[in-house]
C-alpha positions in Angstrom: 56.7 -2.1 30.1 56.0 -1.1 33.7 54.6 2.4 33.0 51.2 3.6 31.9 51.1 4.5 28.2 49.1 7.3 26.7 47.8 6.9 23.2 46.0 8.8 20.5 44.4 7.6 17.3 44.6 9.6 14.1 43.0 9.1 10.6 44.2 10.6 7.3 42.8 14.2 7.1 40.6 13.5 4.2 39.0 10.5 6.0 38.4 12.1 9.4 34.8 13.2 8.7 33.8 9.6 7.8 35.2 7.8 10.9 34.6 8.1 14.6 37.0 6.2 17.0 35.8 5.7 20.6 37.8 6.4 22.6 40.1 8.3 20.3 42.7 8.8 23.0 43.4 7.8 26.6 45.9 5.7 28.6 46.4 2.1 29.3 48.0 0.3 32.3 50.8 -2.2 31.8 49.6 -5.7 30.6 46.1 -4.4 30.2 43.8 -4.1 27.1 41.4 -1.5 26.0 38.5 -2.0 23.6 38.2 0.6 20.9 35.2 1.0 18.6 35.4 2.4 15.1 32.3 3.9 13.5 32.3 4.4 9.7 29.6 6.5 8.0 30.3 6.9 4.3 28.5 9.5 2.1 28.8 10.0 -1.6 31.6 12.5 -1.3 33.9 9.8 0.0 34.1 8.2 -3.4 36.2 11.1 -4.8 39.1 10.3 -2.5 42.2 8.4 -3.6 41.8 5.7 -0.9 38.5 4.7 -2.7 40.0 4.1 -6.2 39.4 0.4 -6.8 36.0 -0.8 -8.1 34.5 -4.2 -8.0 31.1 -4.3 -9.7 28.8 -2.0 -7.7 31.3 -2.0 -4.9 34.1 0.6 -4.2 37.0 -0.8 -2.1 38.3 1.5 0.6 41.9 1.0 1.8 43.7 3.4 4.0 46.3 3.5 6.8 45.5 4.9 10.3 48.0 5.6 13.1 48.2 5.2 16.9 50.6 7.7 18.5 52.1 6.5 21.8 53.5 9.1 24.2 57.3 9.0 24.3 57.4 6.7 21.3 59.1 8.1 18.2 57.3 6.0 15.6 53.5 5.5 15.7 51.8 2.2 15.3 50.1 1.8 11.9 46.9 -0.2 11.2 44.9 -0.7 8.1 41.3 0.1 7.5 39.5 -1.7 4.7 35.8 -1.6 3.7 33.5 -2.2 0.7 31.2 0.7 -0.1 28.2 0.1 -2.3 27.6 2.6 -5.0 23.9 1.6 -5.0 22.1 2.0 -1.7 18.5 1.2 -2.8 16.7 -0.7 -5.5 13.1 0.0 -6.5 10.4 -1.8 -8.5 9.0 -1.1 -11.0 11.9 1.0 -12.4 9.4 3.1 -14.4 5.6 3.7 -14.2 3.4 3.3 -17.2 0.0 4.7 -16.3 -1.4 3.7 -19.7 -4.6 5.6 -20.6 -6.0 7.7 -17.8 -9.3 9.5 -17.7 -9.2 13.2 -16.7 -9.9 13.6 -12.9 -9.8 9.8 -12.4 -7.2 8.5 -9.9 -4.7 5.8 -10.9 -2.6 4.0 -8.3 0.6 2.0 -8.6 2.2 -0.2 -6.0 5.9 0.6 -5.6 8.6 -1.1 -3.6 11.7 0.5 -2.2 14.5 -2.0 -1.0 17.7 -1.3 0.9 20.8 -3.1 -0.5 23.3 -1.9 2.0 24.2 -2.6 5.6 23.4 0.9 6.9 20.1 2.4 8.0 19.1 5.2 5.6 16.3 7.7 5.3 14.4 8.2 2.0 11.9 10.7 0.7 10.2 11.6 -2.6 11.1 15.2 -3.4 10.1 17.7 -6.1 6.8 15.7 -6.5 5.1 16.8 -9.7 1.6 18.3 -9.6 -1.3 15.7 -9.4 1.0 13.0 -7.9 0.7 11.8 -4.3 2.8 9.3 -2.4 1.1 7.2 0.2 1.5 6.8 3.1 3.3 9.8 4.9 3.9 11.7 1.6 6.7 9.2 0.7 9.0 9.8 3.8 10.5 6.8 5.5 13.4 4.9 7.1 15.0 1.7 5.6 16.8 -0.6 7.9 19.7 -2.6 6.4 18.3 -4.8 3.6 14.7 -3.9 4.5 11.9 -3.5 1.9 9.0 -1.1 2.1 6.0 -0.6 -0.1 4.3 2.7 -1.0 1.5 3.6 -3.3 1.9 6.3 -6.0 -1.4 8.0 -6.9 -1.9 10.0 -10.1 -5.0 12.2 -10.5 -4.6 14.2 -13.7 -6.2 17.6 -14.2 -6.6 19.8 -17.3 -2.9 20.7 -17.2 -2.1 17.2 -18.5 -2.9 17.0 -22.2 -2.7 13.7 -24.2 0.6 12.0 -23.7 2.8 13.0 -20.7 6.1 12.2 -19.2 7.1 13.2 -15.7 9.9 12.1 -13.3 9.6 11.3 -9.6 12.7 11.9 -7.5 13.5 9.4 -4.8 16.3 10.7 -2.5 18.2 9.0 0.3 20.5 10.6 2.9 23.4 8.3 1.9 23.1 7.8 -1.9 21.6 10.9 -3.3 18.8 11.1 -5.9 17.2 8.5 -8.1 14.9 9.3 -11.0 11.7 7.3 -11.8 10.1 7.9 -15.2 6.3 8.2 -15.2 4.4 8.3 -18.5 1.0 7.7 -20.0 -1.9 9.3 -21.9 -4.7 11.5 -20.4 -8.0 11.7 -22.2 -11.0 13.8 -21.6 -14.2 11.6 -21.2 -17.2 13.0 -23.1 -19.7 12.0 -20.4 -19.4 12.0 -16.7 -21.6 10.0 -14.3 -22.5 11.0 -10.7 -21.8 7.5 -9.3 -19.4 4.8 -10.5 -20.6 2.1 -8.1 -24.3 1.4 -7.5 -25.2 -0.8 -4.5 -28.7 -2.3 -4.0 -29.7 -3.5 -0.6 -30.9 -7.2 -0.3 -34.4 -7.7 -1.6 -36.8 -10.6 -2.2 -37.3 -12.4 -5.5 -39.9 -10.6 -7.5 -39.5 -7.3 -5.7 -37.9 -4.3 -7.4 -35.5 -1.6 -6.2 -34.6 1.7 -7.8 -31.6 4.0 -7.8 -30.9 7.1 -9.7 -27.7 8.5 -11.3 -27.0 11.7 -13.3 -25.1 11.6 -16.5 -23.7 14.8 -18.1 -22.2 15.8 -21.4 -18.9 17.5 -20.4 -18.3 18.8 -24.0 -19.1 22.4 -24.7 -19.6 22.1 -28.4 -20.6 18.5 -29.2 -23.8 16.5 -28.6 -23.2 12.9 -27.4 -25.3 9.8 -28.0 -25.3 7.4 -25.0 -26.4 3.8 -24.6 -26.3 1.4 -21.6 -25.1 -2.0 -22.6 -25.3 -5.1 -20.5 -22.0 -7.0 -20.4 -23.6 -10.5 -19.8 -26.8 -12.2 -18.9 -26.1 -11.7 -15.2 -27.2 -8.1 -15.8 -30.7 -9.3 -16.8 -31.7 -8.3 -13.3 -31.0 -4.7 -14.2 -32.6 -2.2 -16.6 -32.0 1.5 -17.3 -34.6 4.1 -18.0 -34.0 5.7 -20.5 -31.6 3.1 -21.9 -30.3 5.4 -24.6 -30.6 9.0 -25.8 -28.8 12.1 -26.8 -27.1 14.7 -24.6 -26.7 18.2 -25.9 -23.5 20.2 -25.0 -23.2 20.5 -21.2 -26.7 19.0 -20.7 -27.5 16.4 -18.0 -30.1 13.6 -17.7 -31.3 11.5 -14.8 -31.1 7.8 -15.3 -33.3 5.4 -13.3 -31.7 2.0 -12.6 -34.1 -0.8 -11.7 -33.1 -4.0 -10.0 -35.5 -7.0 -10.0 -34.1 -10.5 -9.3 -35.9 -13.6 -10.6 -36.1 -17.0 -8.8 -34.7 -19.0 -11.8 -31.4 -17.1 -11.7 -28.5 -16.9 -9.3 -28.5 -13.4 -7.7 -25.1 -11.7 -7.4 -24.4 -8.3 -5.9 -23.7 -5.8 -8.7 
């Protein structure tokens, strides 16, 4: 009672790499107290140990006995360590990506959410990314704080290596819970005609005036001629006319199309 006591903590050998005790040894004066911190960092391999045998849903229960050895004392003090370990560290949405019908060389973008469901900070990354896929921003690398959610964009820009229906898998990996597979699928089609600009913008003009823009359309087929025709989706497009409005493109041939915009006073003008 009246002497300084030296102590040393010990964990079971198979558990040592997952725990850090600070301080792990030292001395304490009579009638005094000392604060000890226990850091626990589980990784997947811990689940193979016998002290993690009980399951409760997505949780694994850890139950082990640690010891405190006191100098000159024959029997150590024993203390129990208990914890709940989640088998699932992240959730993501959607769980699979259906890109539907994609045009060759046209980009398709999905919004994707990654959410932490554990009480530990973890790093995540998309690895083994298939060709023509891109993760934005930062190539899919990031850090998730406990229970934090982050959003990324998955961009798919198919090339000629993708033919008709496809199925690929993205791999999302965390430093704590290993790899998760995300199924991606869809259909890639080759358009018969390409156009030099997908969006045509006319500057503001007065009623009765006329503005003109030009685009180039091209038959991308090497062995088929293609008939084209510009159709107006509704009467709002009465302001716009195409010259020529229809025609035939021979294999690999191109044609310049003039687009005229002329607003009328008896209509409501909208930017197209």
